[in-house]
N, C-alpha and C positions, 0 to 999 in steps of 0.2 A: 503493500500500500504506500510506503514512503516514495517510491519512484513515481507512482501515479500522481500523488500530491505535488511532487516537485515538478512534474511535467505540466500540470495545470497551473501552478504558480508561475512558471517560466512563460507559458502561453499568455496568461493574463498580464504579466509584466510587460511583455513585448507589445501587447494590444494597448496598454496604457501609454507606453512611450510613443507608439504610433499616433494615437489620438492627440497627445500633447504636441507632437510635431506638426500635425495637420492644423491644430488650433493656432500655433505660432505663425505658421505660414499664412493662415487666413487673416490674422491680425496685422502682420508686418508686410505681407505681399504687396498691397497697394502702395505702401510707402516706398518700398524698394523699387517698384516699377515706375511710379509716377512722381516721386519726390515728396519731400516733407510738406511742401506748401500746397499740395493738391487737396481738393475737396471732392466729395461724391454727391451725386444726385441721381435719382432714378424716376422713371415714368414712361410716358409714351410720346414719341415724336409726332407732332401734329403739323409741322411744316418744315420743308427744306427749301431754302432760297437759293438763287443762282450763285450768290457770292459765297457758297459753302457755309453759310450760317444756318442755324436751325432753331426751332422752338420745341421745348419739351414741356409736356403737361404732367405735373406730379400727381400723386394719389390724392392730395388735398385740393387739387384743381388749380394750383398756381401754375402760371405759364412763365417759363424761364427761357430767355434768349441766350444762345451760345454762339460765339464765333469759333471757327474751326482752326486749330493749330496742332502742332505735335504730330501724332500719328493719325489724327482725325481725317485729313484729306485722302489718305490712302484707304480709308474705311467707308468711302461714299457709297459703294454698292451695298455694303452691309447695312448702312443707315437707311438706304432706300428700301431695302427688304423689310426692315423693322417698321418703316413708315407704312408700307403697303399692308403688311400683316397686322399692324397695330400691336406690335410685340413690345413686351417690357424691355426697356433700354436703360443700361447703366452708363452714366457719364462721369468721367473724372476730369476735373477742370482746375484751373488756377485763376485767381482774380488779378486782372491787369489794371493798369492806370484807368482812371475814370470809371471804376467798377465794371469794366468789361469782363465777362466770363469767357475765358479761352478754353475750349474743350481740348484736352490733351489725348484722351482715349475714349472711344465710344464702343460699347459692347451691348 
């Protein structure tokens, strides 16, 4: 019985370490990818303008206007698909001068 108990203990210990690692990546991943100054918003894209800026409607109904920067221009087709499908969209952005919200990454 001691070997079985040890095997269970090792399995649970590895599972706990794995969950802790996943949790740390979830907390620190956006900071590592987008920088410390980035913020997050989510909702549905309701308009994409010709100048690569877009409007996001949050769950509370607030409409937020974003300018495109960073990796955002390369994600235009992905953004258009989200717009057509009215899919949930995560936007990572930084605040620029004059309170302009510059989208760094859109997913």
